Phi, psi and omega in degrees: 000137170224153179298153184305323182305315182284328178299315183287328181271333188240344185246059184311126176081000176277159177296139176297158182306315182300322181288327178294315178292324174296318178299320177298320178300317177298314181297317175304312180299332183274357177100004181277152168275158183253153166217146182235139186233111171272080185197112007271141167284127181252107187278071174289168179302136180063037184302323181304323183293341179254327181278317183298321175295331176296315180302310180303326181299332181295341180299345180289344181261141179300130183303320181287356177254004178256111183292318180192167172223133175243157177230142174208136179274154176312131176208154184203152180285159185309317184294337183290323184304320179299329184263000176275141171287159181297130178230147181299329184279354180264359179267001178287178178284115177243155175229154182270108183284171177300332180278004177084002177263153173276133181226157175289156180300149188304318181300318179294311179304314181301317184297314181297313180298321180297319181291317176297315181300316180305317181288317180297331179293345174292341174269065185315133177089354181271122176297137178232140179218167180261137180266123174053047177245163183283155173305320180302315180297315176308314183293319183290326183277311186254348182086009178178182182271160185308323183293346181277351185249112182303327180295336182269348177309310182295328177301308182280335179281328176298319178291321176291325188263016183303321181291345182262359178087000000 
């Protein structure tokens, strides 16, 4: 999920946010669990003003029907930057990570994740995890690694256990 401002500016040809949320409502009505992915979070100026209201909007869904919510900050492989048009959010400080992707500096990522997590925690009981992040970032944001949190065990065991039903 991204706020409508970013969907219209950055996701050419993609469904508008309203249609995505309507699709989630239809899936819910059909008996499916929901998951929401804030990935990539694009930290434009005043990003909090457009992302945090979107998180609040998720309160319209029953918490016990949201299987999980994930977060990941913008990251990209080396070859992609050359093909991207200049964007204000690509001019920040990036480093070349061990996984070969360019990422925002750890301190900045942790700050964004903590702000998002604080708002996501208002959806009490919904598991939240970080997508493609380092153990150090997990520790700074959550205080430990995913296996330390009982609420996340079902998230990762479902993925591993798909073949067993």
